[in-house]
C-alpha positions as CSV (number, residue, x, y, z in Angstrom):
1,M,-184.9,-19.6,21.7
2,V,-188.1,-21.6,21.0
3,D,-190.0,-22.6,24.1
4,Y,-190.9,-26.2,23.2
5,Y,-193.2,-26.5,26.2
6,R,-195.3,-23.6,24.9
7,A,-195.2,-25.0,21.4
8,L,-196.9,-28.2,22.6
9,G,-199.1,-26.4,25.1
10,V,-197.9,-28.4,28.2
11,R,-196.4,-27.6,31.6
12,R,-192.7,-27.7,32.2
13,D,-193.2,-30.6,34.5
14,A,-195.4,-32.5,32.1
15,T,-195.0,-36.3,32.1
16,P,-193.9,-38.2,28.9
17,E,-197.4,-39.5,28.5
18,E,-198.8,-35.9,28.7
19,I,-196.3,-34.8,26.1
20,K,-197.2,-37.6,23.8
21,K,-200.9,-37.0,24.2
22,A,-200.4,-33.2,23.4
23,Y,-198.4,-34.0,20.3
24,R,-200.9,-36.6,19.1
25,R,-203.7,-34.0,19.3
26,L,-201.8,-31.3,17.5
27,A,-200.4,-33.6,14.8
28,R,-203.9,-34.7,13.9
29,E,-204.9,-31.1,13.6
30,L,-201.9,-29.6,11.9
31,H,-200.5,-32.3,9.6
32,P,-200.2,-31.0,5.9
33,D,-202.4,-33.9,4.7
34,V,-205.2,-32.4,6.8
35,N,-204.5,-28.7,6.6
36,P,-202.3,-27.6,3.7
37,D,-202.1,-23.9,4.7
38,P,-198.5,-22.8,4.6
39,A,-198.8,-21.1,8.1
40,T,-200.2,-24.3,9.5
41,Q,-197.3,-26.3,8.0
42,D,-194.8,-24.1,9.8
43,R,-196.7,-24.6,13.0
44,F,-196.6,-28.4,12.4
45,K,-192.8,-28.3,11.9
46,Q,-192.4,-26.5,15.2
47,V,-194.7,-28.9,17.0
48,T,-192.8,-31.9,15.6
49,A,-189.5,-30.4,16.7
50,A,-190.9,-29.8,20.2
51,Y,-192.0,-33.4,20.5
52,E,-188.6,-34.6,19.3
53,V,-186.9,-32.6,22.1
54,L,-189.3,-33.1,25.0
55,S,-189.7,-36.9,24.3
56,D,-185.9,-37.4,24.6
57,P,-184.7,-37.1,28.2
58,E,-181.2,-35.8,27.2
59,K,-182.5,-33.3,24.7
60,R,-185.2,-32.2,27.2
61,Q,-182.5,-31.6,29.8
62,I,-180.4,-29.5,27.4
63,H,-183.5,-27.4,26.6
64,D,-184.3,-27.0,30.3
65,L,-180.8,-25.7,30.9
66,G,-181.3,-23.0,28.2
67,G,-179.6,-24.8,25.4
68,D,-180.8,-25.7,21.9
69,P,-180.5,-29.5,21.5
70,L,-181.3,-29.2,17.7
71,A,-178.8,-26.5,16.9
72,S,-176.0,-29.0,16.1
73,G,-177.8,-31.1,13.6
74,G,-180.1,-33.0,16.0
75,G,-183.0,-32.7,13.7
76,G,-184.0,-29.0,13.5
77,A,-187.4,-27.5,13.5
78,G,-187.9,-28.4,9.9
79,G,-186.9,-32.0,10.3
80,S,-189.2,-35.0,10.4
81,P,-188.9,-38.0,12.7
82,F,-189.9,-40.2,9.8
83,G,-186.7,-40.1,7.7
84,G,-185.9,-38.1,4.6
85,G,-187.0,-34.6,3.9
86,G,-190.6,-33.4,4.2
87,F,-193.6,-35.2,5.7
88,G,-194.9,-38.7,5.4
89,G,-198.6,-39.3,4.9
90,F,-201.0,-38.5,7.7
91,S,-201.9,-42.2,8.3
92,D,-198.1,-43.0,8.3
93,I,-197.3,-40.6,11.1
94,M,-200.3,-41.7,13.2
95,D,-199.6,-45.4,12.6
96,A,-195.9,-45.0,13.4
97,F,-196.4,-43.1,16.7
98,F,-199.8,-44.3,17.9
99,G,-201.4,-47.0,15.8
100,G,-198.8,-49.7,15.4
101,A,-197.3,-51.0,12.2
102,G,-200.0,-53.5,11.5
103,A,-202.7,-50.9,10.9
104,G,-202.3,-50.7,7.1
105,R,-204.5,-48.7,4.8
106,G,-205.3,-51.6,2.5
107,P,-205.4,-51.7,-1.2
108,G,-206.8,-48.7,-3.1
109,S,-209.2,-48.6,-5.9
110,R,-208.4,-48.2,-9.6
111,I,-211.6,-46.3,-10.0
112,R,-211.2,-42.6,-9.6
113,Q,-213.3,-39.5,-10.2
114,G,-213.0,-37.9,-13.6
115,A,-211.8,-34.4,-14.3
116,D,-214.0,-31.4,-15.0
117,A,-214.1,-30.0,-18.5
118,L,-214.5,-26.4,-19.8
119,I,-216.0,-25.4,-23.2
120,R,-216.7,-21.9,-24.6
121,L,-220.1,-20.9,-26.0
122,D,-220.4,-17.7,-28.2
123,L,-223.7,-15.9,-28.0
124,D,-225.0,-12.6,-29.4
125,L,-226.7,-10.1,-27.1
126,T,-230.2,-11.2,-27.9
127,E,-229.4,-14.8,-27.1
128,A,-227.7,-13.9,-23.8
129,A,-230.6,-11.6,-22.9
130,F,-233.6,-13.9,-23.6
131,G,-231.9,-17.3,-23.3
132,V,-231.3,-20.0,-25.9
133,T,-231.0,-23.8,-26.2
134,R,-227.9,-25.0,-28.0
135,D,-226.5,-28.4,-28.9
136,I,-222.8,-28.5,-28.4
137,T,-220.3,-31.3,-29.4
138,I,-217.4,-32.1,-27.1
139,D,-214.5,-34.5,-27.3
140,T,-214.0,-36.1,-23.9
141,A,-213.2,-39.3,-22.1
142,D,-216.0,-41.9,-22.0
143,V,-216.3,-45.4,-20.6
144,C,-214.5,-48.0,-22.8
145,P,-217.2,-49.9,-24.7
146,V,-215.1,-53.1,-24.8
147,C,-214.2,-53.6,-21.2
148,T,-216.8,-51.3,-19.7
149,G,-214.2,-49.7,-17.4
150,S,-212.4,-52.7,-16.1
151,G,-209.3,-52.2,-18.2
152,C,-209.0,-56.0,-18.9
153,A,-209.3,-57.9,-22.1
154,P,-212.7,-59.6,-22.5
155,G,-212.9,-62.8,-20.5
156,T,-210.0,-61.9,-18.2
157,H,-209.7,-60.2,-14.8
158,P,-206.9,-58.6,-12.7
159,D,-204.4,-60.8,-10.9
160,T,-203.3,-60.3,-7.3
161,C,-200.1,-58.3,-7.2
162,S,-197.1,-60.6,-6.4
163,T,-195.0,-57.7,-5.0
164,C,-197.4,-56.6,-2.2
165,R,-199.5,-59.8,-2.2
166,G,-202.7,-57.9,-2.6
167,R,-202.2,-55.5,0.3
168,G,-201.6,-52.5,-2.0
169,E,-198.7,-51.3,0.2
170,I,-195.1,-52.0,1.0
171,Q,-194.0,-51.8,4.6
172,S,-190.5,-50.9,5.7
173,V,-188.7,-50.4,9.0
174,Q,-186.8,-47.2,9.8
175,R,-184.7,-46.2,12.7
176,S,-185.6,-42.9,14.5
177,F,-185.1,-41.3,17.8
178,L,-188.0,-43.4,19.1
179,G,-186.3,-46.6,18.0
180,Q,-187.6,-48.8,15.1
181,V,-190.6,-47.4,13.3
182,M,-192.5,-49.3,10.6
183,T,-194.0,-47.2,7.8
184,S,-196.1,-48.1,4.8
185,R,-196.1,-46.7,1.2
186,P,-198.2,-47.6,-1.9
187,C,-196.9,-50.6,-3.8
188,P,-194.9,-49.3,-6.9
189,A,-195.8,-52.4,-8.9
190,C,-199.6,-52.1,-8.7
191,G,-199.9,-48.5,-7.8
192,G,-201.5,-49.3,-4.5
193,T,-204.5,-51.3,-5.9
194,G,-203.3,-54.7,-4.9
195,A,-203.9,-56.1,-8.3
196,R,-202.2,-56.1,-11.7
197,I,-203.8,-56.3,-15.2
198,T,-201.8,-58.9,-17.1
199,H,-204.2,-58.9,-20.1
200,P,-204.9,-55.3,-21.0
201,C,-208.0,-54.3,-22.9
202,P,-207.1,-53.9,-26.6
203,E,-209.2,-50.8,-26.9
204,C,-208.2,-48.7,-23.9
205,G,-205.0,-50.5,-22.6
206,T,-206.0,-50.8,-18.9
207,E,-207.3,-47.2,-18.7
208,G,-211.0,-48.2,-18.7
209,R,-211.9,-45.2,-20.8
210,V,-211.5,-43.9,-24.3
211,R,-211.8,-40.6,-26.2
212,A,-215.2,-40.1,-27.6
213,R,-217.4,-37.3,-29.1
214,R,-220.7,-36.5,-27.4
215,T,-223.4,-34.0,-28.2
216,I,-225.0,-32.3,-25.2
217,T,-227.9,-29.9,-25.0
218,V,-227.2,-26.7,-23.1
219,V,-230.1,-24.5,-21.9
220,V,-228.9,-21.0,-21.4
221,P,-231.1,-19.0,-19.0
222,K,-232.2,-15.4,-19.5
223,G,-229.8,-12.7,-18.5
224,V,-226.4,-14.5,-18.6
225,E,-223.4,-12.2,-18.9
226,D,-220.0,-12.5,-20.6
227,G,-217.7,-14.7,-18.6
228,M,-220.4,-16.6,-16.6
229,R,-220.2,-20.4,-16.4
230,I,-223.0,-22.9,-16.6
231,R,-222.4,-26.1,-14.7
232,L,-223.6,-29.4,-16.2
233,S,-223.1,-32.0,-13.5
234,G,-221.8,-35.3,-14.6
235,H,-221.0,-34.3,-18.2
236,G,-217.3,-34.0,-17.8
237,E,-214.6,-36.7,-18.3
238,V,-215.1,-40.2,-17.1
239,G,-212.5,-41.1,-14.6
240,P,-209.8,-43.8,-14.8
241,G,-211.1,-47.3,-14.4
242,G,-214.5,-46.1,-15.6
243,G,-214.9,-43.9,-12.6
244,P,-217.7,-41.3,-12.2
245,P,-217.5,-38.4,-14.6
246,G,-216.6,-34.8,-13.5
247,D,-218.6,-31.8,-14.4
248,L,-218.8,-29.8,-17.6
249,Y,-218.6,-26.0,-17.4
250,V,-219.9,-23.9,-20.3
251,E,-218.3,-20.5,-20.3
252,I,-220.4,-17.7,-21.9
253,H,-218.7,-15.3,-24.4
254,E,-221.0,-12.5,-25.5
255,R,-220.3,-11.0,-28.9
256,E,-219.9,-7.3,-29.3
257,H,-223.2,-5.6,-30.4
258,P,-223.1,-2.9,-33.2
259,I,-225.6,-0.6,-31.3
260,F,-225.7,-1.4,-27.6
261,T,-223.1,-1.7,-24.9
262,R,-224.1,-3.6,-21.8
263,D,-223.6,-2.9,-18.1
264,G,-225.1,-5.7,-16.2
265,A,-228.9,-5.7,-17.0
266,D,-228.7,-2.1,-18.4
267,L,-228.1,-1.2,-22.0
268,H,-226.5,2.0,-23.4
269,C,-226.6,3.4,-26.9
270,Q,-225.9,6.7,-28.6
271,V,-228.2,8.9,-30.9
272,T,-226.8,11.7,-32.9
273,L,-229.1,14.7,-33.7
274,P,-228.7,17.8,-35.9
275,M,-228.5,21.0,-34.0
276,T,-231.8,22.2,-35.4
277,T,-233.6,18.9,-34.4
278,A,-232.2,19.1,-30.9
279,A,-233.4,22.7,-30.6
280,L,-236.9,22.1,-32.0
281,G,-237.5,18.6,-30.6
282,T,-238.5,15.5,-32.6
283,S,-239.6,11.9,-32.4
284,V,-236.9,9.3,-32.9
285,T,-237.3,5.7,-33.9
286,L,-234.8,3.5,-32.1
287,D,-233.9,-0.2,-32.4
288,T,-234.3,-2.1,-29.1
289,L,-234.0,-5.8,-28.2
290,D,-237.8,-5.9,-28.6
291,G,-237.9,-4.3,-32.0
292,Q,-238.3,-0.6,-33.1
293,E,-239.5,1.9,-30.5
294,A,-240.4,5.6,-30.9
295,F,-239.6,8.1,-28.2
296,D,-239.7,11.9,-28.0
297,V,-236.8,14.2,-27.9
298,R,-237.7,17.4,-26.0
299,P,-237.0,20.8,-27.6
300,G,-233.7,22.2,-26.4
301,T,-232.1,18.9,-25.7
302,Q,-228.4,19.4,-25.0
303,S,-225.5,17.3,-26.2
304,G,-224.5,14.8,-23.5
305,S,-228.1,14.4,-22.3
306,V,-229.1,10.9,-21.3
307,M,-232.7,9.7,-21.7
308,T,-233.9,6.6,-19.9
309,V,-236.3,4.1,-21.4
310,R,-237.5,1.9,-18.5
311,G,-237.7,-1.8,-18.8
312,K,-236.0,-2.1,-22.2
313,G,-232.7,-3.5,-21.0
314,V,-231.7,-7.1,-20.4
315,P,-233.8,-9.5,-18.2
316,K,-232.2,-9.9,-14.8
317,L,-230.7,-13.3,-14.1
318,S,-231.3,-13.0,-10.4
319,T,-235.1,-12.7,-11.0
320,D,-235.3,-15.5,-13.5
321,G,-235.9,-13.0,-16.2
322,R,-239.1,-11.6,-14.7
323,T,-237.7,-8.0,-14.4
324,R,-235.5,-6.1,-16.8
325,G,-232.9,-3.4,-16.7
326,D,-233.2,0.0,-18.4
327,L,-232.1,1.4,-21.8
328,Y,-230.0,4.6,-21.5
329,V,-230.0,6.8,-24.7
330,H,-227.0,9.2,-24.9
331,V,-227.7,12.2,-27.1
332,E,-224.9,13.8,-29.2
333,V,-225.8,17.1,-30.9
334,R,-224.0,17.6,-34.2
335,T,-223.0,21.2,-35.1
336,P,-222.8,21.9,-38.9
337,T,-219.3,22.4,-40.2
338,R,-220.1,23.7,-43.7
339,L,-222.7,26.3,-44.5
340,D,-223.8,27.7,-47.8
341,P,-224.3,31.5,-48.0
342,E,-228.1,31.3,-47.4
343,Q,-227.6,29.0,-44.4
344,E,-225.0,31.3,-42.9
345,R,-227.3,34.3,-43.4
346,L,-230.1,32.7,-41.6
347,I,-228.0,31.6,-38.7
348,R,-226.6,35.1,-38.4
349,E,-230.1,36.5,-38.3
350,L,-230.9,33.9,-35.6
351,A,-227.9,35.0,-33.6
352,V,-229.0,38.6,-33.8
353,L,-232.4,37.7,-32.6
354,R,-231.0,35.7,-29.7
355,R,-228.3,38.3,-28.9
356,E,-225.6,35.8,-29.8
357,E,-223.8,37.8,-32.4
358,P,-220.1,36.7,-32.8
359,D,-219.0,40.3,-32.5
360,G,-217.8,40.4,-28.9
361,D,-217.7,44.2,-28.6
362,E,-221.4,44.9,-29.0
363,V,-223.4,46.2,-26.1
364,G,-226.6,44.3,-25.2
365,R,-230.0,45.8,-25.0
366,D,-229.9,46.0,-21.3
367,G,-226.8,48.3,-21.4
368,G,-224.5,45.7,-20.0
369,S,-221.6,44.0,-21.7
370,G,-222.6,42.1,-24.8
371,R,-219.7,39.7,-24.9
372,L,-220.5,36.4,-26.5
373,F,-219.7,34.3,-23.5
374,T,-222.2,36.2,-21.4
375,R,-224.9,36.0,-24.0
376,L,-224.4,32.2,-24.5
377,R,-224.6,31.7,-20.7
378,D,-227.9,33.7,-20.5
379,A,-229.3,31.7,-23.5
380,F,-228.5,28.3,-22.0
381,S,-229.7,29.3,-18.5
382,G,-233.1,30.5,-20.0
383,R,-232.7,34.1,-19.0
């Protein structure tokens, strides 16, 4: 059985005033309007049930005797003392218990914050690496040019709502275990603003904003990556009633490059060399982000080797482009698949000179086994 004293954090001999004070403190802290976390909401339900029991002398006595005063439909831990299912607004619960019915919230404003917007920007690798300035066109909500956000036809203004008489809320009396409780809710006629527009703007129809097309300049910094977003504050949609605009987020999409693959600030590419070139060494001209660069391939370079070219990667965003990543060149050695008779003769002579004859039964010069696997191992290990 739930210990409602523990739930409220009070002694078993706590006075009604101490119970009320404890509940007031916990309700302010745990109410879903303040803390929407699901675990916190469960805790708020428990605290509300505890107050329902301990503030009622009969239910408190049943609880003290070991019974459950809520087990037979007396409210339950998920119930609310404000009628109906679920929770009332935070100001409603505080006013109903502790602030009096006269402490209304007053009329709200028609002006609200605009929503954020998201647009995609496609860039190639060079643009993402070194930055670029682009003009982008977006369709968004802008302030109505006719009413400048008021929502009223020119020369008119909103009238006081006759339903709530300008208060923006409707009050009602409900019966609860505490007796009569007065609660407030936004006026359905005016939406809680206390005023109604009887002569709507012919352009926006009381909205205070219209759809419009704007061109915005976006400065893309050096080193941005695929999926990153650039925030342009105040370039989103204008809010209802001509409210302040939200933000515009520009999401970077980097096109696939025909040569390079990117890993953060580093670049990777592949170079394919003939077997003879890899064995003898050569100088290779490679395309980089800065243009063509020549670098040396050492004699005896093996397939799968990786050569590093320092500082030829992408500028690092975290350093404002002052330092760059590296370029990693992956070497693939191509073995010939078709040989003419002369080429085959020459390779066989080379194999004899290197003791790499394909005949696995030969005996090596040192008298040991001349098997091909052993000779290849010795050749690659430099013996």
